[in-house]
C-alpha positions as CSV (number, residue, x, y, z in Angstrom):
1,M,-0.1,0.2,0.3
2,K,1.1,3.6,-0.9
3,Y,2.2,5.7,2.0
4,Y,0.5,9.3,1.9
5,C,1.8,11.8,4.9
6,L,-0.3,14.6,6.0
7,P,1.7,17.8,5.0
8,L,1.7,20.7,7.4
9,Q,-0.6,23.7,6.4
10,P,-2.7,26.6,7.8
11,M,-5.3,25.4,10.3
12,Q,-4.1,21.9,10.2
13,E,-4.9,19.6,13.1
14,S,-1.8,17.5,14.5
15,G,-1.6,14.0,15.6
16,A,-1.1,15.0,19.3
17,F,-4.0,17.1,19.0
18,L,-6.5,14.3,18.0
19,L,-5.2,12.1,20.4
20,R,-6.5,14.3,23.1
21,A,-9.5,15.8,21.2
22,L,-12.0,13.9,23.3
23,Q,-10.9,15.5,26.5
24,N,-11.7,12.3,28.6
25,E,-9.2,11.0,30.5
26,E,-11.7,9.5,33.1
27,T,-13.6,7.1,31.0
28,P,-11.2,3.5,30.7
29,L,-10.1,3.4,26.9
30,L,-12.0,0.2,26.2
31,D,-15.3,1.6,27.4
32,L,-14.7,4.9,24.9
33,L,-13.7,2.3,22.2
34,V,-17.1,0.2,22.7
35,R,-19.2,3.0,23.1
36,E,-18.1,4.7,19.7
37,S,-17.8,1.3,17.7
38,V,-21.1,-0.1,18.4
39,Q,-22.8,3.5,18.3
40,N,-21.2,3.9,14.3
41,A,-22.6,0.5,13.6
42,L,-25.7,1.2,15.0
43,D,-26.2,4.1,12.9
44,A,-25.0,2.3,9.8
45,G,-27.9,0.0,10.4
46,R,-29.9,-0.2,7.4
47,N,-33.7,0.5,7.9
48,G,-34.6,-2.4,5.1
49,F,-33.6,-4.8,7.6
50,R,-36.2,-3.7,10.2
51,G,-37.1,-6.5,12.7
52,R,-33.7,-8.1,12.5
53,P,-30.6,-7.1,14.5
54,V,-27.4,-5.4,13.8
55,S,-24.5,-7.6,14.6
56,V,-21.3,-6.6,16.0
57,D,-18.3,-8.9,16.6
58,F,-15.3,-8.3,18.7
59,H,-12.3,-10.4,17.9
60,I,-9.0,-10.0,20.2
61,R,-5.9,-12.2,19.0
62,E,-2.1,-11.8,18.4
63,H,-0.5,-11.1,15.3
64,S,2.6,-10.8,13.6
65,L,4.9,-7.8,13.2
66,D,5.7,-9.2,9.7
67,A,2.0,-8.3,8.6
68,I,2.8,-4.7,9.8
69,S,6.1,-4.3,8.0
70,S,5.2,-6.4,4.5
71,T,1.8,-4.1,4.4
72,F,3.0,-0.9,5.5
73,S,6.8,-0.9,4.6
74,D,6.3,2.3,2.7
75,G,6.7,5.2,5.3
76,L,7.3,3.2,8.7
77,D,10.6,3.2,10.4
78,L,11.0,-0.7,10.7
79,Q,13.7,-0.6,13.3
80,M,11.8,1.4,15.6
81,L,8.8,-1.1,15.0
82,A,10.6,-3.9,16.1
83,K,12.2,-1.8,19.2
84,R,8.8,-0.9,20.4
85,Y,7.2,-4.3,20.0
86,S,9.7,-7.1,21.1
87,R,7.0,-9.3,22.3
88,T,4.0,-10.7,19.7
89,P,1.2,-7.7,19.7
90,K,-2.3,-8.2,19.8
91,L,-4.9,-6.7,17.6
92,L,-8.6,-5.8,18.1
93,E,-11.3,-6.4,15.1
94,I,-14.6,-4.8,15.5
95,R,-16.7,-6.2,12.9
96,D,-20.4,-5.3,11.9
97,S,-22.3,-6.8,9.7
98,D,-26.3,-6.3,7.9
99,T,-24.9,-2.8,7.8
100,E,-24.8,-0.2,5.0
101,G,-20.8,0.0,5.4
102,L,-18.5,2.9,4.5
103,T,-20.7,4.3,1.6
104,G,-20.1,7.3,-0.5
105,P,-17.6,8.6,-2.6
106,M,-13.9,7.8,-2.1
107,T,-12.4,11.3,-2.8
108,F,-13.3,15.0,-2.0
109,D,-13.2,15.6,-6.0
110,S,-16.0,13.4,-6.2
111,V,-18.3,15.1,-4.0
112,E,-20.9,17.3,-5.7
113,N,-21.9,20.6,-4.6
114,N,-23.5,20.7,-1.3
115,G,-23.5,16.7,-1.7
116,Q,-23.5,13.9,0.7
117,H,-19.8,13.2,1.6
118,G,-20.9,9.8,3.1
119,N,-19.6,7.5,5.5
120,F,-16.4,6.7,4.1
121,L,-14.8,10.0,3.9
122,K,-16.2,10.8,7.3
123,L,-14.8,8.2,9.2
124,V,-11.4,7.9,7.4
125,F,-10.1,11.3,6.2
126,E,-12.4,13.7,8.0
127,I,-12.5,15.1,11.7
128,G,-15.5,17.0,13.4
129,R,-18.0,16.0,10.3
130,T,-20.9,13.8,11.8
131,R,-24.3,12.8,10.7
132,S,-26.8,15.5,10.9
133,D,-30.2,13.5,11.6
134,D,-31.1,13.7,15.5
135,G,-31.7,10.1,15.8
136,A,-27.7,9.6,15.2
137,G,-25.3,8.8,18.1
138,G,-22.6,11.3,17.3
139,S,-22.9,14.8,17.3
140,W,-19.3,16.1,17.1
141,G,-17.5,13.8,14.8
142,L,-14.7,13.5,17.4
143,G,-15.7,10.1,18.7
144,K,-13.5,7.9,16.3
145,T,-10.3,9.6,17.5
146,C,-10.5,7.1,20.5
147,Y,-9.4,4.4,17.6
148,F,-5.9,5.9,17.5
149,R,-5.4,5.6,21.5
150,M,-5.9,2.0,21.6
151,G,-2.3,1.0,20.4
152,A,0.4,2.6,18.1
153,G,-2.5,4.9,16.3
154,L,-2.6,2.5,13.4
155,V,-6.3,1.8,12.0
156,I,-7.2,-0.7,9.0
157,Y,-10.5,0.0,7.6
158,Y,-12.0,-2.5,5.5
159,S,-15.7,-2.5,4.3
160,R,-18.1,-3.9,1.8
161,I,-20.9,-1.6,0.4
162,K,-23.6,-2.3,-1.9
163,N,-24.0,0.2,-5.0
164,A,-25.7,0.3,-8.6
165,E,-23.3,-2.2,-10.2
166,G,-23.5,-4.7,-7.4
167,Y,-21.0,-5.0,-4.3
168,E,-17.6,-3.1,-4.1
169,E,-15.0,-3.7,-1.2
170,R,-12.8,-1.0,0.2
171,L,-9.7,-0.9,2.4
172,V,-7.4,2.0,3.7
173,A,-5.2,2.6,6.8
174,S,-4.6,5.5,8.8
175,L,-2.0,6.4,11.2
176,V,-2.4,9.1,13.9
177,E,0.5,9.7,16.1
178,D,2.3,12.0,18.3
179,E,4.7,14.0,16.2
180,S,7.0,15.0,18.8
181,R,7.6,11.6,19.9
182,E,11.3,10.1,19.9
183,D,9.9,6.9,19.1
184,R,7.3,7.8,16.7
185,L,7.0,5.1,13.9
186,Q,6.8,7.2,10.7
187,L,10.3,8.1,9.3
188,T,9.5,11.7,8.7
189,T,6.2,13.7,9.5
190,Q,5.4,17.3,10.5
191,T,1.8,16.3,11.5
192,G,1.9,12.6,12.6
193,I,-0.9,11.8,10.3
194,A,-0.5,9.5,7.6
195,W,-2.7,7.3,5.2
196,W,-2.1,4.0,3.3
197,G,-4.3,3.6,0.0
198,A,-4.2,3.0,-3.5
199,E,-0.9,3.5,-5.7
200,E,-2.9,5.9,-8.3
201,A,-4.5,8.5,-5.7
202,L,-5.1,8.9,-1.9
203,Q,-8.1,6.4,-1.7
204,A,-9.1,3.0,-0.9
205,I,-8.0,0.1,-2.7
206,T,-10.8,-2.0,-4.2
207,E,-9.1,-4.9,-5.6
208,P,-10.8,-7.9,-4.1
209,G,-7.3,-10.5,-4.3
210,R,-5.2,-7.7,-2.8
211,I,-7.7,-6.8,-0.1
212,K,-8.0,-10.6,0.7
213,D,-4.2,-11.1,0.9
214,I,-3.8,-8.0,3.5
215,L,-6.9,-9.2,5.8
216,M,-5.2,-12.9,5.8
217,A,-2.2,-11.3,7.0
218,F,-4.0,-10.2,10.0
219,G,-6.0,-13.2,10.6
220,A,-9.5,-11.4,9.2
221,E,-12.1,-12.6,7.0
222,P,-13.5,-10.6,3.8
223,F,-17.3,-10.2,3.4
224,T,-18.7,-12.7,1.0
225,D,-21.9,-13.5,-0.8
226,R,-24.8,-10.6,-0.1
227,E,-22.8,-9.6,3.2
228,T,-22.3,-5.6,3.8
229,G,-20.7,-4.2,6.6
230,T,-17.3,-3.0,8.2
231,A,-14.4,-3.9,9.9
232,I,-12.2,-1.8,12.1
233,I,-9.0,-3.4,12.6
234,I,-6.4,-1.9,15.3
235,P,-3.2,-3.8,15.7
236,L,-0.4,-3.1,17.9
237,L,-2.7,-2.8,20.9
238,K,-1.6,-1.3,24.4
239,E,-0.9,-3.8,26.9
240,T,-2.1,-1.5,29.3
241,L,-5.6,-0.8,28.5
242,L,-7.4,-2.6,31.6
243,P,-8.6,-0.4,34.6
244,V,-6.9,-1.1,37.5
245,F,-8.8,-2.4,40.4
246,E,-7.2,-0.5,43.3
247,E,-9.0,-2.1,46.3
248,E,-6.6,-4.2,47.9
249,D,-8.6,-6.1,50.4
250,V,-11.3,-7.1,47.4
251,T,-10.7,-9.7,44.7
252,A,-10.9,-7.6,41.6
253,P,-14.0,-8.9,39.2
254,W,-13.5,-11.3,36.9
255,W,-13.6,-9.1,33.6
256,T,-10.7,-7.1,34.7
257,H,-8.0,-9.8,33.7
258,T,-8.6,-10.1,29.7
259,Y,-9.4,-7.8,27.1
260,A,-12.3,-9.9,26.0
261,D,-13.8,-10.1,29.2
262,Y,-13.7,-6.5,29.7
263,V,-15.1,-5.9,26.2
264,N,-18.0,-8.1,27.4
265,V,-19.3,-6.3,30.5
266,A,-18.6,-3.1,28.6
267,I,-20.8,-4.0,26.0
268,Q,-23.3,-4.7,28.7
269,R,-22.7,-1.5,30.6
270,W,-23.5,0.8,27.8
271,F,-26.1,-0.8,25.8
272,S,-28.1,-2.9,28.0
273,A,-31.3,-1.4,26.7
274,R,-30.5,-2.5,23.1
275,L,-28.4,-5.7,23.5
276,D,-30.4,-9.1,22.5
277,N,-33.6,-7.0,23.0
278,P,-36.4,-7.4,20.4
279,F,-38.5,-5.1,22.0
280,F,-35.9,-2.0,21.4
281,A,-38.4,0.8,20.1
282,S,-36.4,2.9,18.4
283,G,-34.5,1.0,15.7
284,R,-32.7,-2.3,15.1
285,Y,-31.5,-4.2,18.6
286,L,-28.0,-5.1,19.0
287,R,-26.5,-8.6,18.4
288,A,-22.9,-8.6,19.9
289,S,-20.3,-11.4,20.4
290,V,-16.8,-11.5,21.6
291,N,-14.2,-13.7,20.3
292,G,-17.2,-15.7,18.8
293,K,-19.1,-15.9,22.1
294,E,-22.6,-14.2,21.5
295,L,-23.7,-12.2,24.4
296,T,-27.3,-13.1,25.4
297,S,-29.8,-11.1,27.6
298,D,-30.1,-14.0,29.9
299,K,-26.7,-14.3,30.6
300,M,-26.1,-10.2,31.0
301,L,-25.4,-9.3,34.7
302,P,-28.3,-8.8,36.9
303,I,-28.2,-5.3,37.1
304,F,-27.9,-4.8,33.4
305,R,-30.5,-7.0,32.8
306,A,-32.6,-5.0,35.2
307,T,-32.3,-1.7,33.7
308,Q,-33.3,-3.5,30.5
309,C,-36.5,-4.3,32.2
310,L,-37.1,-0.9,33.2
311,Y,-36.3,0.3,29.6
312,D,-38.9,-2.5,28.1
313,R,-41.6,-1.2,30.9
314,A,-41.0,2.4,30.0
315,V,-41.7,1.4,25.9
316,G,-44.5,-1.0,27.3
317,D,-44.1,-3.4,24.7
318,A,-42.6,-6.3,26.4
319,P,-44.3,-8.7,28.7
320,E,-43.9,-8.1,32.2
321,A,-45.4,-11.3,33.5
322,S,-42.0,-13.0,32.7
323,D,-39.2,-10.5,32.6
324,Y,-36.3,-10.7,35.0
325,L,-38.0,-8.2,37.8
326,T,-41.1,-10.4,38.0
327,T,-39.0,-13.5,38.1
328,Q,-37.0,-12.1,41.1
329,G,-40.2,-11.4,43.2
330,V,-40.5,-7.7,42.4
331,K,-44.2,-6.6,42.3
332,L,-45.6,-3.7,40.1
333,N,-46.2,-1.6,42.9
334,E,-42.5,-1.9,44.0
335,V,-41.1,0.0,40.6
336,L,-41.1,3.7,40.3
337,N,-42.8,4.6,37.3
338,R,-43.4,8.3,37.1
339,S,-44.1,10.5,33.9
340,I,-41.7,13.8,33.8
341,S,-43.6,16.9,33.1
342,L,-42.2,20.3,32.5
343,R,-44.1,23.5,32.3
344,S,-44.1,25.9,29.2
345,E,-41.3,24.1,27.5
346,F,-43.3,22.0,24.6
347,V,-45.4,22.9,22.2
348,G,-48.3,20.4,22.8
349,S,-48.4,18.2,26.2
350,G,-45.7,18.9,29.0
351,Q,-44.6,15.2,29.2
352,A,-40.7,15.2,28.9
353,G,-40.1,11.3,29.2
354,Q,-40.4,8.6,31.9
355,L,-38.6,7.7,34.9
356,L,-38.3,4.3,36.4
357,A,-36.6,3.0,39.3
358,V,-36.5,-0.1,41.4
359,A,-35.0,-1.4,44.8
360,L,-33.4,-4.6,44.4
361,T,-32.0,-6.9,47.0
362,P,-29.0,-8.7,47.1
363,R,-30.6,-11.9,46.6
364,Q,-32.6,-10.6,43.8
365,L,-29.3,-9.4,42.4
366,Q,-28.1,-13.1,42.6
367,M,-24.9,-11.6,44.7
368,E,-25.6,-14.6,47.0
369,A,-24.5,-18.4,46.6
370,P,-24.2,-20.2,44.5
371,H,-24.2,-17.2,41.7
372,N,-21.9,-14.7,43.8
373,N,-22.3,-11.7,41.4
374,P,-20.5,-9.0,42.3
375,S,-22.5,-5.7,43.3
376,P,-23.6,-2.9,41.2
377,E,-21.3,-0.6,42.5
378,V,-18.5,-2.9,41.0
379,C,-20.5,-3.7,37.6
380,I,-20.9,-0.3,36.8
381,F,-18.0,1.8,38.3
382,S,-15.5,-0.9,39.0
383,K,-15.0,0.1,42.7
384,K,-15.4,-1.2,46.1
385,D,-18.9,-1.6,47.5
386,S,-19.6,1.0,49.7
387,G,-21.9,-0.6,52.3
388,A,-25.2,0.5,53.2
389,P,-27.1,2.7,52.3
390,H,-26.0,2.2,48.7
391,R,-25.8,5.1,46.6
392,P,-28.7,5.4,44.0
393,I,-27.5,4.6,40.5
394,M,-29.3,6.4,37.4
395,T,-28.6,6.4,33.9
396,F,-30.5,8.1,31.0
397,M,-30.1,8.0,27.1
398,R,-31.6,9.4,23.9
399,S,-33.3,7.0,21.2
400,P,-30.2,5.3,20.1
401,G,-30.1,3.7,23.4
402,M,-26.7,4.2,24.6
403,N,-26.7,4.9,28.4
404,I,-25.0,8.5,28.3
405,C,-23.3,7.7,31.6
406,W,-24.2,6.2,35.2
407,D,-24.8,8.7,37.7
408,D,-24.3,8.1,41.6
409,S,-24.0,11.7,42.9
410,L,-25.7,12.5,46.4
411,D,-25.8,16.1,45.4
412,S,-29.1,17.5,46.1
413,R,-29.3,19.2,42.5
414,G,-28.4,15.8,40.7
415,W,-30.5,13.1,39.1
416,A,-31.6,11.4,42.5
417,G,-32.1,14.6,44.4
418,G,-30.1,14.0,47.0
419,F,-31.5,10.8,47.8
420,A,-28.9,8.6,49.8
421,G,-30.3,5.3,49.7
422,F,-32.0,2.3,52.0
423,A,-30.4,1.6,55.1
424,D,-32.0,-2.0,54.8
425,G,-29.1,-2.7,52.1
426,R,-31.2,-2.6,49.0
427,Y,-29.4,-1.3,45.8
428,V,-31.6,1.2,43.7
429,V,-31.2,1.8,40.0
430,G,-33.2,3.9,37.8
431,I,-33.5,5.0,34.0
432,F,-34.8,8.1,32.5
433,L,-36.2,7.7,28.9
434,P,-37.2,11.0,26.9
435,D,-40.2,11.5,25.1
436,S,-37.9,12.2,21.9
437,Q,-40.7,13.6,19.6
438,Q,-42.0,16.2,21.6
439,E,-41.6,19.4,20.0
440,L,-39.9,22.5,22.2
441,M,-41.6,25.8,22.0
442,P,-39.0,28.1,19.7
443,S,-37.3,31.0,22.0
444,A,-34.2,32.7,21.0
445,A,-33.7,34.5,24.5
446,R,-33.3,30.7,25.8
447,G,-30.9,29.6,23.3
448,L,-33.4,27.2,21.2
449,R,-33.6,27.7,17.2
450,S,-36.4,30.1,16.1
451,S,-37.6,27.0,14.2
452,I,-39.1,23.5,15.6
453,Q,-36.6,21.3,17.3
454,N,-37.7,18.3,19.2
455,L,-36.3,16.9,22.4
456,E,-34.3,14.6,20.7
457,G,-32.4,17.3,18.9
458,Y,-31.9,19.3,21.8
459,L,-30.6,16.8,23.7
460,R,-28.1,15.3,21.2
461,S,-27.0,19.2,21.2
462,C,-26.6,18.8,25.1
463,E,-23.9,16.0,24.6
464,R,-20.4,16.8,24.4
465,A,-17.6,15.0,22.2
466,D,-17.4,12.2,24.7
467,H,-21.5,12.1,25.1
468,A,-20.6,11.4,28.9
469,A,-23.5,14.0,29.8
470,W,-26.2,16.3,29.0
471,V,-25.3,20.0,29.5
472,D,-27.7,22.7,28.6
473,V,-26.8,25.0,25.8
474,N,-26.6,28.5,26.7
475,G,-30.1,29.9,27.7
476,G,-31.8,26.5,27.7
477,R,-32.9,24.8,31.2
478,I,-34.5,21.8,30.0
479,V,-31.8,19.0,31.3
480,E,-31.9,21.1,34.5
481,K,-35.5,20.6,34.8
482,I,-35.6,17.4,33.8
483,R,-33.0,16.6,36.7
484,S,-34.9,18.4,38.9
485,Q,-38.2,16.6,38.5
486,C,-36.4,13.0,38.5
487,G,-34.9,14.1,41.8
488,R,-38.2,14.8,43.5
489,A,-39.5,11.8,42.3
490,W,-36.5,9.8,43.5
491,K,-36.8,11.4,46.8
492,E,-40.7,10.3,47.3
493,F,-39.5,6.9,46.3
494,G,-37.1,6.9,48.9
495,V,-38.9,8.3,51.7
496,P,-42.7,8.2,51.2
497,P,-45.2,10.9,52.1
498,Q,-45.8,10.5,56.2
499,P,-49.5,10.1,57.0
500,S,-50.7,13.7,57.8
501,V,-54.0,15.6,58.3
502,T,-54.7,19.0,56.6
503,V,-53.0,21.8,58.7
504,K,-54.3,25.4,58.4
505,P,-51.7,27.4,56.9
506,S,-51.7,29.8,60.0
507,M,-51.2,27.0,62.2
508,R,-48.3,25.6,60.4
509,M,-46.8,29.4,60.4
510,S,-47.3,29.6,64.2
511,R,-45.3,26.7,64.7
512,K,-42.5,27.6,62.4
513,L,-42.2,30.9,64.1
514,A,-42.4,29.4,67.5
515,E,-39.4,26.9,66.5
516,L,-37.5,29.7,65.8
517,V,-38.0,32.4,68.8
518,L,-39.1,29.9,72.0
519,P,-36.7,27.8,73.6
520,N,-37.1,23.8,72.9
521,R,-38.8,23.2,76.1
522,G,-40.2,24.6,79.3
523,F,-43.3,26.3,77.0
524,G,-45.6,23.7,76.7
525,G,-46.7,22.0,73.8
526,D,-47.8,22.9,70.1
527,G,-50.9,21.1,69.8
528,R,-49.5,18.2,68.0
529,F,-49.0,15.4,70.7
530,G,-52.5,15.6,72.4
531,K,-52.7,16.3,76.3
532,T,-49.8,15.9,78.5
533,T,-49.7,12.5,80.7
534,P,-52.2,12.6,83.6
535,R,-50.8,12.3,87.0
536,A,-52.0,9.2,88.8
537,T,-53.3,9.4,92.3
538,T,-53.9,6.5,95.2
539,G,-56.0,7.2,97.9
540,H,-54.5,7.2,101.8
541,G,-57.7,8.9,103.5
542,S,-58.6,12.2,102.8
543,K,-54.8,13.3,101.9
544,G,-54.3,11.4,99.0
545,I,-50.8,11.0,97.7
546,K,-50.0,12.1,94.1
547,V,-47.7,9.9,91.9
548,T,-46.2,10.4,88.7
549,S,-46.1,8.4,85.4
550,P,-42.2,8.1,84.4
551,M,-41.0,11.6,82.7
552,L,-38.1,11.6,80.6
553,E,-36.3,15.1,80.2
554,I,-33.6,15.7,77.6
555,T,-31.0,18.2,79.4
556,E,-28.4,18.4,76.9
557,I,-28.2,18.3,72.9
558,K,-24.9,17.8,70.8
559,H,-25.5,17.3,67.0
560,A,-22.3,15.1,65.9
561,A,-21.3,13.7,62.2
562,S,-23.0,10.4,63.1
563,G,-26.2,11.8,64.9
564,I,-27.5,13.8,67.6
565,A,-25.8,13.0,71.2
566,M,-28.5,13.6,74.1
567,K,-28.0,13.5,77.8
568,W,-31.4,12.7,79.4
569,C,-33.0,12.7,82.7
570,L,-35.4,10.1,84.0
571,R,-38.1,10.2,86.9
572,W,-38.8,6.8,87.3
573,G,-42.3,7.5,89.1
574,I,-44.4,5.1,91.1
575,V,-46.7,4.0,88.3
576,Q,-46.1,0.1,88.2
577,V,-43.0,1.1,89.7
578,N,-41.5,-2.7,89.4
579,T,-42.0,-2.5,85.9
580,P,-39.2,-1.5,83.4
581,R,-39.2,1.4,81.4
582,E,-38.0,2.0,77.8
583,I,-36.7,5.2,76.3
584,I,-38.1,5.3,72.9
585,V,-37.3,7.1,69.4
586,S,-40.2,8.3,67.1
587,V,-40.7,10.0,64.3
588,D,-42.0,13.4,64.6
589,S,-45.4,14.3,62.2
590,E,-48.3,16.6,62.2
591,T,-50.6,13.5,63.9
592,G,-48.3,12.7,66.5
593,P,-45.1,10.9,67.0
594,I,-45.1,7.7,64.8
595,T,-43.1,4.8,66.7
596,C,-41.2,2.1,65.1
597,E,-44.4,-0.4,65.2
598,G,-46.4,2.2,63.9
599,W,-43.8,2.9,60.9
600,F,-43.6,-0.7,59.7
601,E,-47.5,-1.1,60.3
602,S,-48.3,1.9,57.6
603,G,-45.9,-0.3,55.2
604,L,-43.1,2.2,55.0
605,S,-39.4,1.6,54.2
606,S,-37.1,1.1,57.0
607,F,-37.0,2.8,60.3
608,P,-35.2,6.3,59.9
609,F,-33.7,6.4,63.6
610,R,-31.6,4.2,66.1
611,L,-30.6,4.6,69.5
612,E,-27.1,3.7,70.1
613,S,-24.4,3.7,72.8
614,P,-26.7,4.1,75.8
615,R,-25.1,4.4,79.2
616,I,-26.1,5.4,82.8
617,T,-24.1,8.1,84.2
618,S,-25.9,8.6,87.2
619,S,-27.9,6.3,89.7
620,T,-28.9,5.4,93.2
621,A,-29.7,1.6,92.1
622,I,-28.2,-1.0,90.0
623,V,-29.9,-0.5,86.1
624,D,-29.5,-3.1,83.6
625,C,-29.3,-1.1,80.5
626,S,-30.0,-2.9,76.9
627,Q,-31.2,-2.0,73.5
628,S,-34.0,-3.5,71.6
629,A,-33.7,-5.7,68.7
630,D,-34.7,-3.0,66.1
631,G,-32.7,-0.6,67.8
632,S,-35.7,1.9,68.3
633,G,-35.8,1.8,72.2
634,V,-33.4,1.0,75.4
635,K,-35.0,-1.0,78.1
636,L,-34.2,0.0,81.7
637,T,-34.5,-2.4,84.4
638,I,-33.8,-2.0,88.1
639,I,-31.7,-4.6,89.6
640,G,-31.4,-5.3,93.4
641,A,-33.7,-2.8,94.8
642,N,-37.0,-3.5,96.8
643,P,-38.9,-1.2,97.3
644,I,-37.7,1.1,94.5
645,P,-37.4,4.8,95.9
646,S,-40.2,6.8,94.7
647,D,-37.9,9.6,94.1
648,L,-35.4,7.6,91.8
649,E,-33.9,9.5,89.3
650,L,-31.6,8.3,86.6
651,E,-29.1,10.1,84.4
652,G,-27.6,9.0,81.3
653,E,-26.5,9.5,77.6
654,V,-27.7,7.9,74.0
655,L,-27.0,8.5,70.7
656,V,-29.8,9.0,67.9
657,K,-28.4,8.0,64.8
658,A,-30.4,8.7,61.4
659,S,-30.1,6.7,58.4
660,E,-28.8,8.1,55.1
661,S,-32.1,6.9,53.4
662,G,-34.3,9.3,55.0
663,G,-33.3,10.1,58.4
664,K,-31.6,13.7,58.0
665,L,-35.0,14.4,56.3
666,L,-37.0,13.9,59.5
667,R,-37.2,15.2,63.1
668,P,-36.6,12.5,66.2
669,V,-39.0,12.6,69.0
670,V,-37.2,10.4,72.2
671,G,-39.5,9.7,75.0
672,V,-40.1,7.2,77.4
673,R,-42.6,4.5,78.1
674,I,-43.7,1.4,80.8
675,L,-43.3,-2.2,79.5
676,D,-45.6,-5.1,80.3
677,A,-44.6,-8.3,81.7
678,N,-44.0,-9.4,78.1
679,G,-41.6,-6.7,77.1
680,G,-44.7,-4.8,75.2
681,A,-45.7,-1.1,75.6
682,E,-48.6,-0.2,78.0
């Protein structure tokens, strides 16, 4: 193949620039590659095959240096090649079929005025040019630069297309490297960018026999019969593409050991909605394989099977009776399914899309024996499980079905609205699926086009080159509003509204004012908790001796990072004097304190408070102090005092700890009660 070096000229990109064009150093290179290559293949899926999948096959294998030196000897420094690659290198072949292939003209001279450049020129020779249709994956034309970062920068493009004369094969190669490197592979270059193509001009070679010889040198096969598609071959792979799992006390997950296994999971991670899913609603679904082993939906990791179920339920075409969530015992009312609506943004209805979320136990995620699958945090972020409560995990996508990102932020302005997860150890995952065809109200002041634009096109314009986030265009607040509405729904899902009665605004304002200006004790109740406990009397002649029920007074409060530290004083009282007392924590509400028992009877989530580290600091009697099984109470029993003094007072300390899932949004109420003989409350 003939070598063509790109000369230095005005406004010319360099190899060093292209290798950094994506501006993404956080996402592992293999993830970037999977996202880009699979989305390119899906964009090229021919509409005439509606109902059939787009097939994408990944192959990782070794290749000889002779294949490089014999094919690209013109222009390469073969001595430097042998020096840099003393061991047998590997290559990655990404092959899509049943797609249109690299169509269009092969030279810029063949492009007519205002004509279509086609896939071939865009992928091989251009930078920054992209598909213009709203449903396409790319929006910057820079994603393909990730190919050059996988190895030495050499990429071979092979494609077979169908044209008016029949079928045509095309093969061309490109090299992008840092032109300033002392060990660069090109003998001479000012830009670091070069191509290998036909002898007569800078274009692909098309002679089938010559193409077959080159493919065979790299262990690849040509397309035959009626096959069309594209193969991207990346030789001289780096040996450091696998991300490092840095948790010393945790075994690294199985997919972090080989390229093939990592690519397997990366496909699931980014295309869970479209992989092996005939119910995918926005185009042909994806069929993928790695080294000849097909990835099927029933073999996906459970967290990705769950997100595929959420997608299917959002579009409403798949039967729910036999999907993964149902088989794992998830009931319909346990899945959050919320329509996200925005005001004054759309021409028609206000619906922006659908939010679905579900909380799953470790058993439902098959994390227990015999499956022993890693946690969602490991599967998605490749990081150690944080322990309960687990951060909620959110993803969102456009119509191509690629997850834009996985978000586990606890920011109150984030996708989960600050909801911190469930203290009982359940994992929460959710997806947002936009209503792509919603037409936006045009507004130049808000940065939107004066003509009609749909939501899909707007969100596409909000993606940067790496497609890793949605960032509103200047003046637009649509993503911000969607994220805010999703956060509100998440908080309600995590902390359901408490039982309440209608309170007049004037009464509510009075209470708020009283809380601000009055001391927290000594000024009576505010009407929410009923009457004070009546004093009991026992008659002895005409005098009558007044005795009191147990009374608890909070004498000091300190706010700590882990909760509220309280010092208390308990007056034992002489009602059922020989019966143990229990200090309990309840949840404040407008109808009165909700005890732990009442909380669970109402079908709410885990109780948001626990009493921890109880101790007695002062007492004239020996007292046994023990926590209840659910952590909501501390039982106090007098030992060795008979009779118990009528004026007995105990002093102690206790820590009120709030769960991350909702305790920080509620207010605890600490009180005392008498236990009956069986340990229950009187």
